[in-house]
Structures are given as C-alpha cells and as structure tokens.
N, C-alpha and C positions, 0 to 999 in steps of 0.2 A: 504494500500500500504506500510505499515510500514516495513515489512520484506519480502515482495513479490519481490521487485526489488532489486537485489543484483549485485555484480560484474559480475556474469556469465550471467545475462540476461538484463543488462543495455542497450545494443545495441538494443534488441528487444523492450524494453520499449520506447526508443527514436524513433524507426521506427513506433511503434504504435501511439505515439503522432503526428508524422509528417503526417502519412496517415490519421489519424482522423481529423487533422486540414485541410488538403487538401480537404477531403470529405465535411466538414462543409462549407468551403469557396466555393466549387463548388456548393453545394445546395443553399447557399445564393446568389451566382451570377446568377444561373439559375432561381431562384424565384424572382429576383429583378424586372424583366420586368412586371411580374404579380402583384407584390406589388405596383409598380408605377401606373399601371392601376387601382388597387384597390383604391388608394388615389385620382385619378382623375376621379373616377366613370366611368371607361371604361369597367368594368366587368358587366355581367348581374347579377341581384339580385337573387343569389342562395346561398346555404349553403357553396359553395366552397370559398366564401370570407373569412369565418372564418378559413378555412384550410390553405389558402394562407398566411393570417396574422400570424397564429400560427407557420407555418413552417418557415417563414422568421425570426420571432423573436427568435424562438428556435435555429435555425441554427446560427443566428448572435450571440446570447449569448454564445453558445457552442464554436463558433469560437474565441470570445474574451477570454474566459476562457482557451481554449486549447493553444491559442497563447501565453498567459502569462506564462503558465506552460512550454510550449516548449521552449520559450525564456530563462526562468530561467535555465532549464536543459542544454540548449546549452551553457549558460554562465558557468555552473558548469563543463561541459566537456572541455571547453576552458581553464579553470583554473585548470584542473586536480583535481577536488574535487568531492565529492558526498554528499548525504544527510545521508549517513550511519555513524554511530559512533558519538562520541561527545567529 
C-alpha cells in the first residue's frame, strides 16, 4: 500500500475501509446468534460448528483490524495529514 494510495484516490481508499468494516461487522453480528448456540451446545453435532466458529473469529479479527486502520485514517483526515512523504 506504500505508493498505491495517493492524493487522487484517498477518498476511494477511505470508502473501501468503511465498506469493508461495515461488511465484517455485519457478518459478525449475523453469526453471533449461531456462535452463542455453539457455546451453549444448541447446535447439532455437525461439521458446521467449525465453520461457524471460524467465520465468527475471522470476521471479528478483521473487524478489529479494519476499525483501527479506519480510525487512524479518519484521524489523519481530520488533521489534514497523510501517510505520504516524510
């Protein structure tokens, strides 16, 4: 991402981060009910248990990562700064 995000496409990078974060939060929220059933043994004993657990943790970790990156870039935009140059 070093030289890919510049002044001309920073808006699209911010939109990409925002939409990616919203999607990961949506996936986490919709999988939460099945994840709770997984921990309370409310799901049948199938291979889907692994998929539910993996999906929840992957979406959660991506949400945390994207949220921190998006928050940092929102702070940069508010301060009228960028990560370009030095």
